[in-house]
N, C-alpha and C positions, 0 to 999 in steps of 0.2 A: 322237964316237959316231956313224955315220948310222942304213945299215938301211930300213926298213921304214916310213913315215908315214902315218896312216890319220885323215883327219881327218871325222870322224865316228862317234857310238860308238852306234847304234842299233843293230837288225838285222843292216840290211847291211854297218855296219861291222866289229861283233864278229865276224861269222861272215870275216868276210875276216881276219881276225886271227889266226882261228883254223883257216881251212884253209890261212896260207900255212906255218902252223906245223907241221901236219898232214903239208902238201907235201916236208919237209925244211929246210924254209929252218931258218938257223942264228945269221943273224944279231942282231941288236936291233929290237921292233916294238912302236911306240906308238902310243897311240890316243887323240887329244886328240876332247872330248866338251862342248858348252854346260854342258847341266845339269849339275846338283849330282848328281842322285841315281846311283848306278849301271843302267846299260844296263837297259829294261823294254821290254815288246811292249806295241804301243801298242792294236791289235785287242779287249784283253779291257777298252779305258776306252769304250770304247761299251753295253758290258754286265758293270754291278756288280752285285755279290752283296749280299745280306742288310746285310751289314758296311762295304757303303761300296764308293768305286774300288776293281778290282783291281789290286796291283802284284806285277805277274808280271815277275820277275828273268829277263833273260836267259842272265847271268852272275853269280860269284861271285871276290870278293878272293880264294879259296881256287884257284879253276882258274886263272884269270888270272895265280897266283903259279906256279902247277903248268908252265900254256905259255910262263910267263917272256914275258907281253904286259904292257905297262906300261899304263895306264890316268888320264889326266889328263881329272880332269871340273871345270865348271865353268869349263873355258878355250874360248875360239874362237878358229881361225885368223884373222887378220888382213889377209896378205898374202903370198903365195908371189915369191921369187924365184927364176925360173927356171936364169938363170945362174948364179946361186952353188947351187942347189937345196937353199935356206934356207926356210922357214915360220917366220912370224913371228906374237906367240902374246899376245893380248889382255894376259898379264901382265906383259908387257913381258922376255919367254924368247924363245926359237924354236928349232927341231929344223932339226936338215941331214937332209937323207933320200937313200936310191941311189934309190926311186923313193917316187912320191907315189902314193895312192887319196880321191879328191875322192869323200865318202859323206853329202854335206851334205843327201840330205834333200829333203824341201818343209815351206813352211809356209797355213797356212790363207791362200783369198782371201776377203778381207773383200769388205762391200760396199760401192756406190761413190757412195751415196744422200745425199741430207744425213742424219744421223742414223746410218747405218750401222753405223762404229769403234763403239760401244754395242754390238752385238750381239755374243753369246759366240760363240767357236769350239770346236772340242774337234781337241786335236791331240799339246798334252801333259799329262801326270801331274794337272798345276798346272791347267789348261785344265778337266779334269774334276771335281777335286775343285770349283771356284767353279762349273764350271753346274748340278750335281748339288746343289750351297748352295743357285741361288739357285731350281732347282726345287723344292724344299722350300718355299719362302716365294710361289711365285706359285702363280695358280690356270687362267691362262689361256698359253699356252705356241706364238709363232707360229714356226716353223720355216723357212729362206727353203730352199729348194732339197729332191729329191724325189731324190736321188741312198740308196747303200745306206748312207752315213751321215746322212744325214738322217732317214732309216725308222725304219733300228735304234735311231736319240733318239728317234723318236714314241713308238715301239711300246714303248721303255724309259719315257717317263712319262708315255704309258698309263696303264702298267699302276702309276704311283704315284699315280694320278687327277685328273693336268693334263688340262688341257681342249687338245687339240691342232688344229693348222690350220698345215698343209702348203701352203709356199706354192711353185711352180714352175714357171721359165720355156718349161720344151720343152711340147708337145702331151700329153705322158705321163710316170710315172713310171719311174724306174728308163731313162729313154731310151741313156742313153750303151752300157752292156755287158750287159744282160737281156732274154736274149730277149721278146720284145711278150707271148705267153701266159701269162712266168710270174711278169714284171711286171703285170698284172691280175688276176691271179689274188694274188699279196701287195696289192696298191691293194687288193685286193676285204675283203682279211681286214682292213685296216684300217676299211676303210669301216664292218666288223661291230663290231670295238675300238668305235668311235663316233670315229675322226678324220675330220678334213677332211680331203680333199687339192684344193686348187683348181691345174690346168694352164693354159696359156698367158695366164698371171698377171705385170706385171713391178712390182715394188716403186719406187711414188716418195720415199716415207719412211720414216724408222722414226723413233719418239718414246720420251719414256718413259710412253707409255701403249699408244703398237702400233705399229700397222706401217699406212700410206696407199700403196692400190693408187694403178696409171694410171691405174685407170679410174673411178678418185674415189673406191671403199668404200672404208673405214674396220673395220681389226682391231683391237682390244678385244685387247691385250697385255699381261702384266705379267713374261715376258721371250720375247726376242726372238732367237734358235741363229741362225746364220749356217753352211749344211753348201754351199756350193757352189765347191767339188772344193777342189785345194790347186797353192801353184807354185814351180816346182822353184827352192833355194836354187842359184841358178849366180851370184851376184855376185862370187864368187872368183878361179871361171876366166874372165870377162867383163872382172877387173881385169887377168887375167895374161895376156891376147892370145890364151888360149884357144876355137875356136870355139865359138859356145853363139846354140839357135838353140832355144825352149820344152822347156830342157836345156841339158846337156852334150854336146855329139857325141863317139861315138864308133864305132869298130868291132865288129866281131860280136865280139874277142877284149877288150874294154872300155876299148880304149885312145883317149887323146885325141890332139891334131894334135901331143902331148909325146909320145916315147917312156918317159917316165920317169914319164908320170902319165898314171893309168885314171881312170874314171870308174863308179858303180857307184847303183842301187838310183833312189828316186825324180826324182832331181838329173838322171838321165840319160837321153839318149834316143841310142838305139841303134840302126843304121841295120842292115835286117833283108834279108833274100833277095833283095827285091824293087826294093832301093836307095835304100829313102824309111825316115827314121825315127821311133823309136816309144817314147815314153815311158811305164812298168806303175808301176801305182800297187799294187800288193799288196803285203799281206805275205811271200807265198812268193816270189815276185819278189825283194826284199831278196835275202833269202832265196840265192837261187839267183844273183842276179849276184853277192853276196855272195861265195860261193862260188869262180866262177869271177875274178872278181878276185884274190885270194886265192892261188887257183894258179897265175895270169900273172906276179903280183906275186912269189913264187918261181921265175918262172924258166919256168913253164910256156907251152901252146903249146895252150888251150882257147878253144873258140866256146860261146856261149851262144845258146843252142838249146834251151830249158825254156822246153813252155808251159806260157803262164799260168795256177794255179790262186786261184780266187778264194773265198769263204763269205760267208754272211751268215744270224746268226741271227734271225728278228722274232717276238715272240708264239713259238708251239708246231712255227713253219714252217720249214726249215731249207735255204736255199738254196746250193747249188753247182755250177760251169761251170770249163770247162777250155778255154785253146783259143780259135779263133775265132768266135763266137755269134750272130754279125750277120746277118742278113738272116733268110730262114726256115728253120726246119728243113727236113732233109731225112724221118727220123724220128720217130716220136712213139712211146714203148715206156710203155706205159701198162700199173703195176704193180697199183693199185688201191688204194683205200682212200686214192687223192688222189696216189698218189706218181706223177710221173711225169720222165719224159730225155730229154731232145728233144738227136735226134743231128745233126750238121752236118758233110753230105762235101763234095767238091768235086768237079767233072766230071768226074772219074778215076775215082770212087768212091775215094776215100780221106778215111780223120775226118781233119775238120779241129776239132773242136770239139763239144765235150756241154754240156748245162746240164740241172741237174735239181733238184723242188719235191717236197720232205711232208716229213711230221710230225719233229721231232727228227735225226737225222743217218739217216734213210731213204732218201734219193740218194747218201751219202758211198762206201759197198763201188762200186757202178756208175761211179761217176764217174773214181773212182781207179783202177779198170781201164781207165775210157777215155783218159785220158792217159797208160798206154803203148800204147795202140792209136792213138794220135795219129799220123797219116801212113802205115797199113798200108791197105788198099783193105780193104775190106768186106761185109759180101751186107744191103744196105740191108734185104732182107725177114726176114731172121736175128734181125736188132738192135731191129726193130718187135716180132716175135714173143716176150710173155715170159715165156715157157717155155724160150724158150735160154735157154743160161749163158752170162753175156759170159764165164769164165774158160776156156773151149774155145774160144773162138774167141779169146780173147788168145793160147790155143797156136799153135792153126791160123796162125796172123797171124805 
């Protein structure tokens, strides 16, 4: 019995399995996951509650049974024979496939300096438990990397009473995907809470006493955390001859060089309308690409063109963004009480992205509307006026 085989039991892989079944696929669907736990969401791992690490299941055995989806936990794929259409497994078994999806995700990038392999990382639920257990006994914590995960951990550990120093090689925090105006505000909040953020500095080595910087300074730390991004898990694809370059290359339908094999989620480098390839590392992207891949595995012809959405909670502030938020914003919409939305328009006045910051979920509604407005031409003057209703602009567009 062949059918659809999905390697990777995270958000993307499970969403793909459901999408294939919901699209009418009646054959066997098998999902292979190397973790022993049932599939769970990763974003809550950086946001524990009073009881500890939040384990939020993606699905349940009952739902998988109803959908006739077979989940193999604690097993990894070791090889793919594309000619025989067979996947070899770490438990000695194998699976035949008619269509195959690689949803292998990514792993944390580790520090390459001497002693860097001793730094804690955050990706799995086991990582989260180990990290927060270490934080409970630590006094001083050094976090390498001022991206979203690094600063979310800084906020969480600071509220627990740890002394926090964040070390960033770039010239500013959140330099990858957060507009500078909003990144500056978030950095100011961290400083207000007593977190030290050092930018433009590099790590020379890590020891059990702390971190040595290349400029000669030594920062004492009981706990060192590496939050310097992720590396796509593309080795399996590479070993079987698929094109790999910073991820598994796929077209707009998420198909690889082999028409029987698709890739989606953190491991996939998707061809854009501009002809380049891009990886997206967000929870919402894993959902969206999983949906597209699943429908195409079931025989569809769907293109991935969903504007990528991201969010981050730090202290009492909520950050949300969608689409292309690079460069300077075209419009700033100030809503009072520190709430603001930045809108990014292209040369013809079409919305390409938006990002907002405010207390709690203050920007959530507007960012959701902005997501639906992307690609539409909008009046910049109306966008800047907080008295103008964005829903009316959406209806007009």
